[in-house]
C-alpha positions, 0 to 999 in steps of 0.5 A: 881479120886476120894479120894479113887482111889487116896488113894489107887494109892499112897498107891500102890505107897509107898508100891512097894519098901517095898514089893521087899524089903520083896520077896512079891508081891502086890496084892490089896490096899483097902482104905474102909469104914466099920461101923464108921472105914476107914480101909486101906486094903494092900494084899501081895501075894508070890509064896509060900504063905506069912506069919505072919512075911512077913504081918508084916514087911511090916506092919511097913515099910509101916505104917512107910511109910504112916507115914511120907507122911500123905497124908490120911486126915481121921483116918484109921485102916491099915491091911496086910494081904495075899489076901487068898485062896478064894481070889476075882479076881478083876484086868486083872492080879489077872484073869491072875494068876488064868487061869486054876482054880476054880473059883466062880462067883456071878452076880449081876441078875439071869442068868437062875434063878442062881446067883452064878455059879462054872467052871474052868476059862478059857478067859477073855477080856477087856468086858467078862469072861469065864468059863466052867461050868458042864453045859458048856461054859459060857461068862458073862458081866463084867459088871453084875459080882458083885463077881468073886473068887477062889474057893476051897474045904474043 
């Protein structure tokens, strides 16, 4: 397991009781380097949406737990937030909750000279994602998908 995977899984384990105590669920945890800085990001969610107090309460408790466990060697910036309206669908649990929703799909390589698609998420399995676009049903190999996220209009 890579350092990143280890940090993310240990953080998620620490976050689980904190999330439950605060009435939120864990959407995702990521440990990423941006420029010179490392970021540990915890995304939380709940049915009615998270607010600033949810983020603050979870952030304080998680920060204390991380300080106590002290397993991350690098200096990092902790961020706790909502996954947002245009949330990225990284895991099967995200896809499951988003069945029937409008999504944007970006592929690594063009498919019929196009790399961006939009439509209703119809199905998924271990290897594929099925989206009903205005041009009909498209099945994407997960390995070809660079990004899939909820679509939203303003």
